[in-house]
Structure formats: C-alpha cells, structure tokens
N, C-alpha and C positions, 0 to 999 in steps of 0.2 A: 357824867359823860353822855353825849348823845344829842346835844342841842343842834349840832350840824350834821347829824347822821353818820358820824365816824364809827359808831358802834356797829353799823352794818358791815364794816370792813375789818373788824377786829374779832378775834375769837373771844369766847367768854373769859378764858383765863387772862387774856391781854386786857380786857375791860377791867377785871378785878385788880390786876396789878396796877393799872393806871389809877384806879380809885384808891388803892392802898397808898401809893406815892403822893397823890394829891391830898389825901386826908392827913398824912404824916406832915407834910409841908405846911398845910393850912393850920393845923393845930399848933405848930411852932409859933405862928403869928397870932394866935388867939382867935382865929376865924371859926365861924360856924360852918359845918359841912352838911350839905344836902346831897345825898348820893342816889343817882338813878340806877336802880338795881334790876330793872326788867331784863329777863333773859329770853332766850328763844322759845322756851317752853315754860309752863307753870312750875314744874319741878325744878328747873334751873333757876327760876326767879326766887323760889323759896330758899334754895341753897345759897343764892347770892345774898339774900337778906341775912341769913345766919352768918355768912362770911364777913359782910361789911360791919356787922355788929362788933366783931372782933377788932375792926380797924378803929373804932371809936367815933363813927359818924354820928351827927346829931339828929338827922332826919333822913328818912328814905323817901324816894320818889318812884312811883310806879307809873308807867305809861305804856299803852298798847304799842307794839312794834308791828306796824303794817304800813304798806305803801299803796297809794292809789296809782292806777295806770296813768292818770292825768290829773294834774293839780287844778285843771279847769273846773272840776266838780266843786271845788272849794270856793271859787271866785264869787258866786252869788251870795254865799254866806258871809264872806269877808267884806263884801261891798255894802252890806247893810249899815 
C-alpha cells in the first residue's frame, strides 16, 4: 500500500488490515506479495515487519515517508 499516498490518510492499523486482506486474496491466486511496511516511526515500522511476516508476505518494502513542500524540487532530477 502506498503507491498513491493513501497510507497518509489511513491509521497504521488500517494499513495492516488492508495488507492482511490483500495478502490473503493474492495468495489464493498464487501471487507473490510485496508489502510496503513503513510506519510513521522506526519502532512502528519494525512492529509492522513482524506483523506482516505472520500474513505470509513474500517480500517487504521499506520507503521513507516524507513529503516535499513542492514537487518542483524534483523536476530537474526527473528531467535528466
């Protein structure tokens, strides 16, 4: 979860519940699951890793959760 920033509008427990459901359904279809487990704090992230291990995910994804005041900062980098 998180590719479109929905994680910012969900509580951590809602994120985990979504990951649990997605993992359960994906596994029924034989799909590989990569779970984005970054939390709002390092300790929350570590707890999320332990939690999703119980869901049976195949891989975990960690990404920094921060926002820029303006995406214009990224434009020169993206235009290379």
